Every structure is written in C-alpha cells, then in structure tokens.
N, C-alpha and C positions, 0 to 999 in steps of 0.2 A: 464167615464164609460168604462170598459174593455168589448168589445163585444165578443171576443172569449170565455171567460169563461161563459158568459151569454148564448151564442148559445149552447155550450157543455152541460150546465146544463139543458137546455130545451130538447136537444136530449136525454140525459140520462134519464130524467123523462119520456119521451114518450116510449123509448125502454124498460124501466122497466115495462111498462103497456102492452106491446105487449105479447100476450099469445103464447109462443113458441109451445104449443100443437096444435094451429091452423095451424102452419106451418107443423108440423109433420103429421097432418091429411090430408094435401094436397098432400103428397108424392105419395100415390097410383095413383093419377091422371096422373102422369108423367111416360111415357114409350117411349122408343126410336122408337117404332113402331107406335106411335100416333102423328098426326100433332098437333102443338100448335100455336094458334093465340093470339097475344098480342095487346090489344086495350087500348088507353088512349089519352086524348086530352091535348094540351098545355104542361105544365111542367110535368104533370103525364105521358103524352105520351113520353116525353124524358126519364123518368125513365123506362118506358116500353121498349123503344128501347135498353137501356143499358142492361136490363134483358134479352131481346131476344138475344142479342149478347153473353151474358154469357151462355145461354142455347145452342146456336150454338157451343160454345167452348166445351161444355160437350157432343156434338154429337147428340143433339135433332133436329128433323125437325121443325123449328120454323119460323114463319112469323109475320111481323108487319102489322097490319091492316092499309090499306090506301096506302101502298107502291105499286108501279106499277107491281111488280112481285109476289104479293100475290095472290095465287089461291083462287078459290071459297071454302067456308067452306062446310062441310058435316057432317052428323050424325056420332058421334063417336070421333070427334075432341075435343080438349080441348080449351076453350075460356078463356083467362085471361083478366079481365077488371080492370083498375086502375083509381080510381076517389076519391079524398079526400072527396068531398061533397057527392058523391054517387048520385048526381042529374044532372050531365052533360047530357043534352038532347040527344046529338048524341050518346054518349056511352051507355046510358040507352036504346035507340031505337035499336042500333046495337046488344046489348046484348040480348034484347027481341027477335030479329030475330034469333040470334044464338040459344037461348033456344028453340024456336019453331021448329028449324031444328034438334034438338036432340043433340046439343053439351053439354058437361059438362062445367059448369060455375064456375070459381074460381075468386073471387072478392077481391081486396085490397082497403080498404076505411077507413076513420075515422068515418063514420056514419053507425053503425050496423043496424039501422032501416030505412035506405034510400031505395028508389025505386030500386037502383042497387043491394044492398045487398039482397033484397027480391027475386031477380031473381037467386041468386047463389045456387049452390049445396054445396059450401063451401065458407066461408068468413074469411079473415084475417083482423082483426081490427088493424089499425095503427093510434092511436088517436092523431096525430099531427094536429095542427091548420090548417085550410083551409081559403080561402078567404071568404067563406060564414059564418064563425064562428063556424063550426063544429070542434070537437076535443079540445085538451088542448089549453088554451090561450097561446099566444106568443107575445113577443115584436118584433119579426121579421115580415116583411111585407108579406101580402097575404098568399100564401100556402108554404112558405119556410120551415116551420117546418115539414109539411107533406112530402114535396119533399125529405128532408134530411132523414127522418126516414123510408119512404117507400123504399128508396134506400138501406139503411142498412138492412131492413127486407128482401128485395129481394136478397141481397147478402147472408144473413143467409140461405135462402131457397136454393140458388145455392150451398152453402157449404154442406148443408144436402144432396142434390142430388148427389154431387161429392163423398161424403163419402159413401152413399148408393150404388152408381154405381161403386165404387172403381176407380174413374177417377182421375188420378194423374195430377200434374201440367204439366208434360211432355206430357201427353195425350192431355190436353187442349191446350198446346202450339202448338201441331201438327195441331190443327184446326184453329189456329190464322193466320191472313193474314201475309204473309211473303214477301211483295213487298218492294223492296229497291229502 
C-alpha cells in the first residue's frame, strides 16, 4: 500500500470540507493593536505554536499559553483555542476562564457541537479525525489527520491576514530570527 497518496487523499477530503467563509469571518478579530493568546494541548498545541510564530512574523502581538513569558490575559484580548475533539479538559477550562474575563474566543476544532465550540464567538471546523473519533474517519493514527489539516487551515488564515494587511514576504522576513 502506498501511504503518501492515502494521506494526501485524506487531507484533500478534509480540506474540501473546511468552510473558507469561517476563516474570512475570523479576520476582523485580528488587529495589531490587540494581544492574541494561542492555547492548545499536545499535538494541537504544537500546531498552535507554529501559528503563533507565523502571527509574530506578520507583526501581531502574540503569546502561547503556558510559556513562561506569557502575560496575564485581560478583557479585549483574542483567545485562540485549538482542540480536535473540543473536549480537552484543560483547554475547555482555560477557555471558559478567558470567556468570563471578556476575551473574544476563536476555536479550531473538528467537533462543532463540542463544549469548546459552545464557548466560541467564532468556530472554524476542521473535520479531520481525532483520537476520540470526532471528524472524518482516517487510516492514520490518533489525531494525525486533524493535526495535518488544522496546520493547513491556520496557514490559509495566515495568508489571508498577510494579504489583508499587505504584509510582504520581505516584511515577514524582517520579523524572522536572524541568529547565525
């Protein structure tokens, strides 16, 4: 069995089901005068870290929840939560706290009716399979399909933001670490 064509077919099927209008609807939440906090656990957290780095390259004030230099959240900030199942206890609890403090909540999940999605001001559904069985079935292990497709979805949002903000590759490169 050829695994690369199998994986690519699964990714293409999920990405065809992602509603790009949901990404477009999230654009007004992003402003360079607004702090952004990205939360995710495990592999979803790794995808969130990559997205936070891309936002930094675009010039946004962004923090990864749980890092030692992350400041306290406050009303008016943007909270981005990533969870394939939408039931990860720590992420749901932290997002509930953020909601109570008056943050705007943007969620990326495969489960549009999950507890996490119900806390959101806006949800982007990425219906890739997760370890709990949410999303499109996959032959890949655990949440691999969600991880792959949420990465692509977050890259699509990054490109939309760069286009809206007229951020060039050279501009982003100017924000990139330049340690030799």
